[in-house]
C-alpha positions, 0 to 999 in steps of 0.5 A: 084460168077461167073463174068459171072452173074453180072446182076443176082447178083444184085438180090442175096438177092431176092433169099435169100428171098424165104423160099421154102414154096412151095405156089407158086407151086399151082398157077404156070401153068408150075409146074401144067403141068410138075410136077417137082420142077424145073418147079416151081418158087421156083425151078427157084429161086434155079437155079438162085442162083446156077448160081450166085454162079457158082455152076450150069452150064447153061445146056440145061435143066436149060435153058429150065426151065428158059425160060418156065416161063410164067411171069404170076406173080401169084407166086409173088401174092401168095408168103407170102414173096413177092419174086420177082421171075418174076424179078429174072427169067428175070435177069437170062434170060438176063444173059443166052442170054449174054452167047448165050443160046437163042433158035433159035425161040427167036433169030428169033423174035428178028431179026424180030423186029430189021429188020422190027420194028415188031414181024411178020417181016412184012414191011407192018404192019402199019395203016394210020396216023392221028392227034388226041387228044390222042396218040394211041399205037396200038401194033404189034398184033393189027396192024397185024389184019387190019380189026379188028383194023379199027373197033376198031378205029371206035369204039373209035371214036363213043365213042368220042375218037380222036386218034392220030396215027403214024407209030409206031414200036414194044414197045420192050416188047417181047425183054424184056421178052425174055431177049434180053437186048441190043436189047430192049434198042435199040428198046426203042430208036427207039420207042421214035423217032417213037412215040413221046408224049408230055402231051397228054394221051396215050392209048393202045390196048394191055395189055403187051404194056400198062405195058411196055410203062409205064416203057418206058415213066415213066407215066400213060398209059391207056388201051382202056377198061378204056377209053371205060368204062368211055364213054360207056353210056346206050344210046350208046348200040344199040343192047344188046347181052343177052349172058352168057359169061365167062371172061378170065383175061389176066395176064398183064391186071389183075396182071400187070395193076390191071385192072379187074373191067372195062372189067366186067362192059363193058360186063354187060353194053352190056347185058352179064351175066358173069359166073366166072371161078374158077380162075378169076381176080387176080387169073386168070391162064395163057392162055399158051401164056405168057412170050413168051412161045407160041413161043419156047415151043408150046407143053407146051403152048398148054397144058396150053391153054387147061387146061384153056379152060377146066376151061372155058367150065366147067362154061357152058358159051356160049362164052369165052371173053378176052381182049388180042390178044395173049390170044384170039389166044391161047384160040381159038386153045385150044377150038378146041383141047378141042372140038375134045377131047370131040367130041363137038363143040368149045366154041367161043372165042371173043375179048371184043372189037369185042362184043362191036362193035356188041353192039353199031354199 
């Protein structure tokens, strides 16, 4: 074993667990795009094993394939042996970063978080602080959308939620998924100081933040859709939408947090008919933005987004709805590209909270 890959060595037995059956290839969005085994989960397992034994050197092609994983977790869902491929990939990324193999786009994001506390390097990204009964973690993406976040908080208050808001910093999830282990640990310490919690519940808008914060604080963190669904009663619906929609399940929300029921129940409550895509709920396909690929491999991200949007368009729904700001961003871009290709109008893409706000205000 190469001493340079001691962190990855801990998962050596996990690489033995893979039987090379190939079931993962049919669900991996990267493999379905590139068509090469090195772009599949079992290919990454093989490369990780090669790094552990020292039989492979981390050249540019290997580094590229390791970082192309979207961390969608669908390989783990499909694997008969439940091989923890996403964990192996993250360990491989940590080792590659230690060896200075991170790309410039990744380094830039890490620098942004380190110097400004958020992924956008915006020192003004914040929301007015207020006392409340439930600690609300807004997250970088939602903080960057000031007007939308104001509406979302007003929505929560309308439903009887009293959010406590502090001047937060990035939760560290982007650093973890990129493999910046040292920076992630330092960011978590900053997070705990900026976002102190006691016994009060924790809510978050972002699926990725929910999954990460649960690991950080070692306790349940509720996504706002869980809270909203419990509080949303018929008398609070002022204007039913009467729309046919298809719902895109974010990977972190569906396979990561196991939340697939609540968004659909909310959509039905506000008067939406849901037409499911071929791949939905725990079999949902990545939008093209997962695992940080949106930042450093725009071309493949765009192609995956367009593939997902074509699946959405095939349902005949009037609009696409999702519960993740990154998914919303990539799918809107994909909608324009698919429309240009088909000489048609883009199918509208909405965050579910925007539709909910229209229905109850």
